[in-house]
C-alpha positions in Angstrom: -0.2 -0.2 0.1 0.9 3.3 -0.8 -0.4 6.7 1.4 0.3 10.3 -0.3 -1.3 13.3 -0.9 -3.0 13.8 -4.4 -6.0 15.0 -5.8 -8.7 12.9 -5.9 -12.2 13.1 -8.0 -15.6 11.0 -7.4 -15.3 8.1 -10.1 -19.3 9.1 -10.5 -17.9 12.2 -12.2 -20.1 14.9 -9.3 -16.9 16.4 -7.5 -14.3 18.8 -7.9 -10.9 17.9 -7.5 -9.9 17.8 -3.7 -6.1 17.1 -2.7 -6.4 14.9 0.7 -4.3 11.6 1.4 -5.4 8.9 -0.1 -4.7 5.2 0.0 -3.5 3.6 -3.0 -3.1 -0.6 -3.8 0.6 -1.1 -5.5 1.6 -1.4 -8.0 1.5 1.6 -8.7 2.6 2.6 -12.6 4.6 5.8 -12.7 3.2 7.4 -15.2 0.1 7.1 -17.3 2.4 6.5 -20.6 4.4 3.7 -19.2 1.9 0.8 -20.6 0.8 1.6 -24.0 -2.4 -1.0 -23.1 -5.9 -1.0 -24.2 -8.3 -3.9 -23.3 -9.1 -6.5 -25.1 -12.8 -5.3 -26.4 -13.1 -6.8 -29.5 -15.5 -4.8 -31.8 -17.3 -7.7 -32.7 -18.4 -7.5 -28.4 -19.3 -4.5 -28.1 -22.9 -3.0 -27.3 -23.0 -1.8 -31.2 -23.3 -5.7 -32.0 -25.9 -7.3 -30.4 -25.5 -10.7 -29.6 -28.8 -12.5 -29.2 -27.8 -15.8 -27.5 -31.9 -17.3 -27.8 -31.2 -16.8 -31.7 -28.2 -18.6 -32.1 -26.5 -21.8 -32.1 -24.5 -21.1 -29.4 -24.6 -23.6 -26.4 -23.5 -22.7 -22.8 -23.7 -25.7 -20.8 -23.4 -24.6 -16.7 -22.3 -27.4 -15.9 -20.9 -26.2 -12.4 -24.0 -24.1 -12.0 -25.9 -27.4 -9.5 -29.3 -27.0 -7.4 -29.4 -29.3 -5.0 -30.9 -33.0 -4.8 -33.3 -33.7 -1.7 -31.4 -37.0 -1.1 -28.3 -34.2 -0.8 -29.9 -32.0 1.5 -30.9 -34.9 3.6 -27.2 -36.2 3.9 -26.3 -32.7 4.8 -28.5 -32.6 7.6 -27.5 -35.9 8.5 -24.2 -35.3 9.3 -24.2 -32.2 9.9 -24.8 -32.7 14.0 -21.6 -35.3 14.0 -19.4 -33.0 12.2 -20.4 -29.3 12.4 -17.2 -28.8 14.7 -15.2 -30.4 12.3 -16.4 -28.6 9.4 -15.8 -25.3 10.9 -12.3 -26.0 12.1 -11.7 -26.9 8.0 -13.4 -23.7 6.8 -16.2 -25.7 4.7 -19.1 -24.9 7.5 -20.8 -22.4 5.6 -20.3 -23.4 1.7 -21.6 -26.8 2.5 -24.5 -25.3 4.4 -24.9 -23.2 1.3 -25.4 -25.7 -1.1 -28.8 -25.9 0.3 -29.6 -22.9 -1.6 -31.0 -22.7 -5.0 -30.1 -19.8 -7.5 -32.1 -18.8 -10.3 -30.2 -18.3 -13.7 -30.7 -15.7 -15.5 -28.3 -16.3 -18.8 -29.8 -12.7 -20.3 -27.9 -10.9 -17.3 -24.8 -13.5 -17.6 -23.8 -12.7 -21.4 -24.5 -8.9 -21.0 -22.1 -9.0 -18.0 -19.5 -11.6 -20.0 -19.2 -9.3 -22.6 -17.2 -7.0 -20.3 -15.0 -9.1 -19.6 -11.3 -8.5 -20.6 -9.4 -11.9 -20.1 -5.8 -10.0 -20.4 -6.8 -8.1 -16.9 -9.0 -10.6 -15.5 -11.8 -7.5 -14.8 -14.8 -6.2 -15.9 -14.7 -3.6 -18.0 -17.7 -0.8 -17.4 -17.8 2.8 -18.1 -17.4 4.2 -14.5 -14.2 1.8 -14.3 -12.6 -1.8 -13.6 -14.4 -4.4 -11.3 -14.3 -7.7 -10.9 -14.7 -11.1 -8.9 -12.1 -10.7 -6.2 -11.3 -13.0 -3.4 -13.4 -11.1 -0.8 -16.5 -12.2 -3.6 -15.3 -16.0 -3.6 -14.8 -15.7 0.7 -18.3 -13.8 0.9 -20.8 -15.6 -1.3 -19.0 -18.5 -1.1 -17.8 -19.2 2.3 -14.3 -19.8 1.0 -11.5 -20.5 2.8 -8.1 -18.1 1.9 -6.1 -20.1 4.1 -4.5 -23.3 4.5 -2.5 -25.9 1.7 -3.1 -25.8 -2.1 -5.7 -27.9 -3.5 -2.9 -29.7 -5.1 -1.3 -30.6 -1.6 -0.3 -34.6 -0.9 -1.2 -37.3 1.5 1.8 -37.9 3.9 0.7 -40.1 6.8 -0.4 -43.7 6.6 -3.6 -43.5 7.8 -4.6 -41.3 6.1 -3.2 -42.3 2.4 -4.9 -45.9 3.4 -8.6 -43.7 4.0 -7.9 -42.6 0.1 -6.8 -45.9 -1.0 -10.4 -47.3 0.6 -12.1 -44.8 -1.5 -10.2 -45.7 -4.6 -11.0 -49.3 -4.6 -14.7 -48.7 -4.4 -14.4 -46.1 -7.1 -13.0 -48.4 -9.0 -15.2 -51.6 -8.5 -18.5 -48.9 -9.2 -16.2 -48.3 -12.4 -16.5 -51.8 -13.7 -19.5 -52.6 -13.3 -20.7 -49.6 -14.9 -18.0 -49.3 -17.3 -17.0 -45.2 -16.6 -16.6 -43.3 -13.0 -19.2 -43.4 -11.0 -22.1 -40.5 -11.2 -22.2 -38.3 -7.6 -25.7 -39.6 -7.8 -24.7 -43.1 -7.6 -21.7 -42.4 -5.0 -24.3 -40.6 -2.9 -26.5 -44.4 -2.9 -23.7 -46.2 -1.9 -22.6 -44.1 1.5 -26.1 -43.0 2.6 -27.7 -44.5 5.8 -24.7 -47.4 5.1 -23.0 -46.5 8.3 -19.4 -46.9 6.7 -16.6 -45.8 8.4 -15.3 -43.4 5.6 -18.9 -41.8 4.6 -17.3 -38.5 5.8 -14.5 -38.7 3.9 -17.0 -39.5 0.6 -19.8 -37.0 1.7 -16.8 -34.5 1.6 -15.8 -35.9 -2.1 -19.0 -35.8 -3.3 -19.6 -32.0 -2.3 -16.4 -31.4 -4.0 -17.5 -33.0 -6.9 -20.8 -31.5 -7.2 -20.4 -27.6 -6.0 -16.8 -26.6 -6.2 -15.0 -28.4 -8.4 -17.6 -30.4 -10.9 -17.3 -32.4 -13.1 -19.4 -32.2 -16.7 -20.8 -35.9 -16.5 -21.9 -35.4 -13.4 -19.0 -38.4 -11.9 -17.0 -38.3 -8.8 -13.1 -37.0 -9.3 -10.6 -39.1 -7.8 -8.3 -36.2 -7.3 -10.2 -34.6 -4.8 -9.5 -37.9 -2.7 -6.9 -36.1 -1.0 -8.6 -32.7 -0.2 -11.8 -34.6 1.1 -9.4 -36.6 3.5 -8.1 -33.6 4.8 -10.7 -32.2 5.4 -12.3 -34.6 7.0 -9.4 -34.6 9.7 -10.5 -30.6 10.0 -7.2 -29.5 8.5 -7.7 -26.4 6.1 -7.2 -26.0 2.3 -7.3 -22.8 0.9 -10.3 -23.7 -1.7 -11.1 -19.2 -2.2 -8.0 -18.9 -4.7 -8.7 -22.2 -6.7 -12.2 -21.6 -7.1 -11.5 -17.8 -8.4 -9.3 -19.1 -10.8 -11.7 -21.4 -12.3 -14.3 -18.7 -12.3 -11.6 -16.4 -14.3 -11.2 -19.4 -16.8 -14.3 -19.5 -17.9 -14.8 -15.8 -17.8 -12.5 -15.8 -20.4 -13.7 -18.6 -22.1 -17.0 -17.6 -22.2 -15.7 -14.4 -23.5 -13.7 -16.1 -26.3 -16.3 -18.0 -27.5 -18.7 -15.3 -27.8 -16.3 -13.1 -29.4 -15.4 -16.0 -31.8 -19.3 -16.6 -32.8 -19.8 -13.4 -33.4 -16.9 -12.4 -35.5 -18.5 -16.2 -37.6 -21.8 -14.6 -37.9 -20.6 -11.0 -39.4 -18.6 -12.4 -41.8 -21.2 -15.3 -43.0 -19.3 -17.9 -41.9 -21.5 -19.3 -39.4 -21.4 -23.3 -38.8 -24.4 -24.8 -39.1 -23.0 -27.1 -36.2 -24.1 -25.7 -32.8 -21.5 -24.6 -30.9 -20.9 -25.5 -27.4 -19.0 -24.4 -24.4 -18.7 -26.2 -20.6 -18.1 -23.6 -17.5 -17.5 -26.4 -15.4 -17.0 -23.8 -12.3 -19.6 -22.5 -10.1 -20.6 -19.8 -12.1 -23.4 -18.7 -9.9 -21.4 -16.5 -8.0 -20.5 -14.3 -10.9 -25.2 -13.6 -10.8 -24.9 -13.3 -7.4 -22.2 -11.3 -7.7 -23.9 -8.8 -10.1 -26.9 -9.0 -8.0 -24.8 -7.6 -5.0 -23.3 -4.9 -6.6 -25.6 -3.1 -9.3 -29.1 -1.4 -8.1 -30.5 -1.4 -11.4 -30.0 -5.1 -12.1 -31.2 -6.5 -8.3 -34.3 -8.4 -7.5 -35.7 -8.0 -4.5 -33.6 -10.0 -2.1 -34.2 -12.3 1.4 -33.6 -11.0 4.5 -31.1 -12.2 6.4 -31.2 -13.5 10.5 -27.8 -12.4 12.3 -25.7 -15.9 11.6 -27.2 -16.8 8.2 -25.3 -17.0 5.1 -24.9 -14.2 2.7 -25.9 -16.3 -0.2 -29.5 -17.5 1.6 -30.4 -13.8 0.2 -30.8 -15.2 -3.3 -32.1 -18.3 -2.3 -35.3 -19.0 -4.8 -35.2 -15.1 -5.5 -36.9 -14.5 -9.4 -34.4 -12.5 -11.5 -35.6 -9.1 -12.2 -37.3 -8.2 -15.7 -34.9 -5.9 -17.9 -35.4 -5.3 -21.5 -31.9 -4.3 -22.1 -29.0 -5.9 -19.9 -26.2 -4.3 -22.0 -28.1 -0.7 -20.9 -28.2 -1.0 -17.6 -24.9 -2.2 -17.5 -24.0 0.9 -19.0 -26.0 3.4 -17.6 -25.0 2.2 -13.7 -22.3 4.6 -13.0 -24.7 6.1 -10.2 -26.1 2.5 -9.2 -22.7 0.1 -8.5 -22.1 -0.4 -5.1 -18.5 -0.5 -4.7 -18.8 -2.4 -1.4 -22.2 -4.1 -0.9 -21.0 -5.9 2.1 -20.3 -3.5 4.2 -24.4 -3.6 5.1 -24.0 -7.0 6.8 -20.4 -7.1 7.8 -21.8 -9.1 10.9 -22.4 -11.6 8.3 -19.7 -12.2 6.1 -17.1 -12.4 8.0 -14.5 -9.6 7.0 -13.0 -6.6 8.8 -14.8 -3.4 8.5 -14.3 -0.9 10.9 -16.7 1.9 11.9 -13.7 4.4 12.0 -10.3 4.1 9.8 -7.7 2.1 11.7 -4.2 1.2 11.0 -2.7 -1.5 13.1 0.9 -2.7 13.3 1.8 -6.0 11.4 2.4 -9.3 13.5 2.4 -12.7 13.2 -1.2 -12.8 15.3 -2.9 -11.0 13.7 -6.7 -11.5 13.7 -7.7 -13.7 10.9 -10.2 -10.8 9.5 -7.9 -8.6 9.2 -5.8 -11.1 7.4 -8.4 -12.2 5.0 -8.7 -8.9 4.2 -5.0 -8.0 3.5 -4.8 -11.1 1.5 -8.1 -10.1 -0.6 -5.7 -6.8 -1.4 -2.1 -8.2 -2.4 -1.4 -9.2 -6.2 -1.0 -12.8 -6.6 -0.9 -15.8 -8.1 -4.1 -18.0 -8.2 -3.6 -21.8 -8.4 -6.2 -24.0 -9.4 -6.2 -27.8 -10.6 -6.3 -27.2 -14.0 -5.7 -23.4 -14.8 -3.2 -20.6 -12.7 -4.9 -17.2 -13.1 -3.4 -13.7 -11.8 -5.0 -11.7 -9.4 -5.2 -8.0 -9.9 -7.1 -6.4 -6.9 -5.0 -3.0 -7.4 -7.1 -2.7 -10.8 -10.3 -2.4 -8.8 -8.9 -0.8 -5.4 -12.1 0.9 -5.0 -13.9 -2.8 -4.1 -11.8 -2.7 -1.2 -12.6 1.2 -0.2 -9.1 2.3 -1.3 -8.1 4.9 -3.4 -7.9 4.1 -6.6 -4.3 5.3 -9.4 -3.0 3.8 -12.4 -2.1 0.1 -12.4 1.3 -1.0 -12.8 2.4 -4.0 -14.7 2.4 -7.4 -12.3 5.1 -9.8 -13.7 4.0 -13.3 -14.0 5.5 -16.4 -11.4 3.0 -19.6 -13.0 6.1 -21.4 -14.4 5.0 -24.1 -12.1 2.1 -24.5 -9.5 4.6 -24.7 -6.5 6.3 -21.7 -7.6 2.4 -19.9 -8.3 1.7 -20.5 -4.5 4.7 -19.7 -3.0 3.8 -16.1 -4.4 -0.1 -16.7 -3.1 1.8 -17.7 0.4 5.0 -15.0 -0.1 5.0 -13.3 3.8 3.7 -9.6 4.0 6.3 -6.9 3.8 4.5 -4.5 5.2 5.1 -2.9 8.7 1.6 -1.6 9.7 -2.1 -2.5 7.9 -4.3 -0.1 7.6 -8.0 -0.6 6.8 -10.8 2.0 5.9 -13.6 3.3 7.6 -16.9 1.3 6.0 -18.7 4.5 5.5 -15.8 5.7 3.4 -16.3 6.6 -0.2 -13.1 6.0 -2.5 -12.3 7.9 -4.9 -9.6 8.3 -8.2 -6.6 10.2 -8.7 -6.9 12.5 -11.3 -4.1 11.2 -13.4 -6.1 7.8 -13.0 -9.0 9.6 -15.4 -6.5 10.8 -17.9 -4.9 7.5 -17.6 -8.8 6.2 -18.5 -9.3 7.8 -21.2 -5.8 6.7 -23.2 -6.2 3.1 -22.4 -10.0 2.5 -23.0 -11.4 5.5 -25.5 -8.9 3.9 -28.0 -9.9 2.6 -31.5 -11.7 -0.6 -29.8 -13.2 1.3 -26.8 -16.9 1.0 -25.7 -16.9 4.2 -23.7 -17.2 6.3 -26.8 -20.6 4.9 -27.1 -21.4 6.8 -23.5 -22.6 10.3 -23.7 -23.5 12.5 -20.6 -27.1 12.8 -20.0 -28.9 15.9 -19.9 -28.7 18.5 -17.0 -31.7 19.6 -15.3 -32.4 23.5 -16.0 -31.3 25.7 -12.8 -28.9 23.2 -11.3 -25.9 24.7 -10.4 -23.5 21.5 -10.6 -23.0 19.1 -13.2 -24.1 15.6 -12.3 -23.1 13.5 -15.7 -24.4 10.1 -15.8 -24.2 7.6 -18.5 -26.2 6.8 -20.5 -25.8 3.9 -23.6 -25.4 4.8 -27.4 -27.6 1.2 -28.6 -26.2 1.2 -32.3 -24.6 4.5 -32.9 -20.8 5.0 -32.3 -19.3 8.5 -31.9 -17.1 10.1 -34.4 -15.0 13.1 -34.1 -13.8 15.0 -37.1 -11.8 16.8 -35.7 -11.6 16.7 -31.7 -12.5 19.5 -29.8 -10.7 20.3 -27.5 -12.7 21.0 -23.7 -10.7 21.9 -21.1 -13.1 21.7 -18.3 -16.6 21.8 -19.8 -20.1 21.1 -19.0 -22.9 20.4 -21.1 -25.7 23.0 -19.0 -29.2 22.4 -20.6 -28.1 20.9 -23.2 -27.9 18.0 -25.1 -25.8 15.9 -26.1 -26.0 14.2 -30.1 -23.8 12.2 -31.5 -22.2 12.2 -35.3 -22.5 9.2 -38.2 -18.9 8.0 -38.7 -17.0 9.3 -35.8 -14.0 8.3 -34.7 -11.7 8.5 -31.8 -8.6 9.2 -33.8 -5.1 10.7 -31.4 -7.1 11.1 -28.5 -4.9 13.6 -26.4 -3.8 12.2 -23.0 -5.5 15.3 -20.9 -9.2 14.1 -21.9 -11.3 12.6 -19.5 -14.1 10.9 -19.8 -17.0 12.4 -18.6 -18.8 9.6 -16.8 -15.5 9.7 -15.0 -15.6 13.5 -13.4 -17.2 16.4 -14.0 -14.9 19.0 -12.4 -16.4 22.3 -12.9 -16.8 24.8 -10.1 -20.0 26.1 -9.1 -19.4 29.3 -10.5 -17.8 27.8 -13.7 -21.3 26.7 -14.9 -24.5 29.2 -15.8 -27.6 28.2 -14.7 -30.4 27.7 -17.5 -31.3 30.7 -17.9 -28.3 32.5 -18.4 -27.2 30.3 -20.6 -30.2 30.2 -22.8 -29.1 33.7 -23.4 -26.2 33.2 -24.1 -26.6 30.7 -27.2 -29.5 33.4 -28.1 -26.7 36.1 -28.3 -24.4 33.8 -30.2 -26.9 33.0 -32.9 -27.6 36.7 -33.6 -24.0 38.0 -33.5 -23.0 38.3 -36.9 -19.8 36.2 -37.1 -19.6 33.4 -39.4 -20.9 30.4 -37.2 -19.4 26.8 -37.4 -20.9 23.5 -36.4 -19.6 21.8 -33.6 -19.8 18.1 -32.8 -20.3 18.2 -29.0 -17.4 16.0 -26.9 -17.9 13.9 -24.3 -14.4 14.3 -23.3 -13.0 17.0 -21.0 -9.4 17.9 -19.7 -8.1 18.4 -16.5 -8.4 22.1 -15.9 -10.9 24.3 -15.8 -12.7 25.9 -18.6 -14.1 29.4 -18.3 -17.2 28.7 -19.8 -19.1 25.9 -22.5 -22.6 27.1 -24.4 -24.5 25.0 -26.4 -27.3 25.2 -28.6 -29.0 21.9 -29.2 -32.5 22.5 -28.0 -34.0 24.9 -30.8 -37.3 22.6 -32.0 -37.0 24.1 -35.5 -34.8 21.8 -37.7 -32.9 24.6 -39.4 -32.4 26.2 -36.1 -30.9 22.7 -34.9 -28.2 23.1 -37.8 -27.1 26.1 -37.2 -26.5 25.4 -33.7 -22.4 26.0 -31.9 -20.3 25.2 -29.4 -17.4 26.9 -28.7 -15.5 27.2 -25.3 -12.2 28.8 -23.8 -10.1 26.3 -22.7 -6.9 26.5 -20.5 -5.0 23.6 -21.3 -2.4 21.5 -18.6 0.5 23.9 -19.7 -1.2 26.7 -18.9 -2.3 27.7 -22.5 -5.5 28.6 -24.4 -6.3 26.9 -27.3 -9.7 26.2 -29.1 -10.7 23.7 -31.7 -13.5 23.7 -34.3 -15.4 21.1 -36.1 -17.3 21.3 -38.9 -20.7 19.0 -40.1 -22.6 19.0 -43.1 -26.2 19.5 -42.6 -26.9 15.9 -43.6 -24.6 15.3 -40.9 -26.7 17.2 -38.4 -30.1 16.0 -39.8 -29.0 12.3 -39.1 -28.2 13.8 -35.4 -31.4 15.2 -34.7 -33.0 11.8 -35.9 -30.5 10.3 -33.4 -31.0 11.8 -31.0 -35.0 11.7 -31.1 -34.1 8.0 -30.9 -32.0 8.0 -28.2 -34.5 10.2 -26.3 -37.0 7.1 -26.8 -34.9 4.8 -25.6 -34.1 7.1 -22.6 -37.5 7.3 -21.4 -38.3 3.7 -22.0 -35.4 2.9 -19.5 -36.4 5.1 -17.0 -39.9 3.9 -17.0 -38.7 0.9 -16.3 -36.3 1.9 -13.6 
C-alpha cells in the first residue's frame, strides 16, 4: 500500500478535485504513458454488435451450476450434528450449508456481463471503471477459505493414505460394474444410511465433485480424494483461490467464445453445427456478484437473520426482468455498489471497522484482518487446471481504497509450486491500514487521464457513452452515463474542451465518428465533472448566451459536442441543441475557451454537413425514446 497526498475525484464525476491523503494499492504505474495498453474489447463483442443467445446456435453449458438434490440435502442434515465442529475448523461449514440454496439462473444477465470481461486483466471493464470478482467475493458469497494448504497438496500420513485407498477401491469397483466412473448420485446411494467408516470422506468427495470442482458428466473425481481426506480431519485447504481461478478461466472462455462466434456470424461463416462450451466453475457466483453490486439489476433479496450465510439472500429469488441488460450495465454509474458487504458485515466475516484504523503488523494478526489483507495483494491463483493472475490493485475501490493508475505485474506461473509460493509470500508492510466501512473511495486525476487513454482507443466502448442532459437551473454537473445502442461516436476533429459542462444541453452523436489521436489530457465525462459552481451558468443565462451567439454577425461553425473533458478549468461552454426548428438546429454551435494543462489557451472547431446534423437529430430523437423507456422501467 502507498499513502500520499493527491488530487482526488469522485468516480461518478460529481465532484471537484480535492487535495487529500489517499491510500492506494501497489503496484502503481509511474506514468500514465508507462504502458501503452488498450483493453481487449473486441468490437464484435461491444454493444453495437448485439448478441442474442436465444437466436443463435451457441450453447453454453453451466455444468458447475448445480441445484441440490433432495437426498443431498438429507445427507447434509444427517451429518451436520456429528461433523459441524470439524467443518468449522476446516473452514467449510458455510460453503457446505450454502449448497442447500437454489440460485435461479438468468442467462441474459450472464451474457451481458461477460461481454464486459477483459481476459488480459481478469476484470470487467465498465464505463465507470474496472471491477471484478475478488477473493473477498468468493469468501463472502461462497464461504471458501483463503488459508490452508493448496489444492494440489498430497497425503503424507499413512493412516490418511489408507483412507484414500479405500475410496479409490470403491470407485474402481463401481467403474468396473458400469464401465465408467460412478456418478455423484450413485456415489451417494453407496454411502447414505450405510454406516460406512469412510462415510464422512465420501460425503466430502461428493460435495467437492458437485458444488466446488464439478465434472461435466456429474461423476466423482478421484483427484479430489486427498482434499476430502484432509478436510475430514479438520485440515484447512485454501479453496477460495482455486475457485476464483476456475471462475476467471470460465469467464475468459465464455468471452472468447462469444467474440469468436460473433466474428463468424458477421463474416457470414456461421457453422451449421451448434457451438457448445462447457463451464465447470460454480458460475452462479458471477450472477450473485452482479446482483449484489448493480442496484438497477437487483431483484428483491430476502432478509437475513443474524448468522445466516449471505448467499441465502438470493435463495429462490426470481431475476428482475430487464429489457436491455447491456444498457443497464452501461448506465450504472450511480447504481454500482463498490462495497456491498459492509451493509451486513456481521454475516460475512470480514473486517469492516466503523472508523479507519492502522495497526502494526504482527504474525498473530486477527484472522479477519489477515483475510482482508490477503484480498488486497496481487498474487497468483492456483487451481486444478489453471493458474490465473489476481490483480486487486486494478479494482481498489472494491476494498474502500483509492484508485490510481495500476502498474504492471510480472507472472509467477511457471509451476504451481512457484505460483503458490507467490500467493503465500510473507507480508512486507510494517503497518496495515483498514478504511472505514463508511468511506467512499475516489480516483486520482491522473487515473482519469489514463482511463481515457486506455479505454477510449479505437476499440473502446466508452465512446458509446454520452452524458445525460443536465436539469436546467442546477448549479452543478451530474453526468450520468447513457448508452448509445447502435451509434458509435465520431469526432471529425477532436474538440479541445477544458473542463466543460453540458449545462442545459443535449449531447448529439455523429455518424462516422472515431477517436483518432485522443489527447492524453482528456477525461471521460462519465468519470469526472470538474467544474466549479461559479463556472457553470444556470439555464436562463445559458439560454440567453446561446441566443446572443446565434444572432452574432460572425461566421458560425457547426461543432460536434465532445463527451470528453480535461483536467483543468474551463471558463464557460455554451451550446445550442435545444431548438425545435430543424433549421435552427442545423445552425447550432458550441464554443469554449479552454485552458490546457500547459497553461496555454487553445480552441479547436469541427464542421458538420447539414446532412450529418439532420442525421444527428434523428438519432437524438431515437435515443431520447430509449432513455424514456429505461426511465419508466427503472
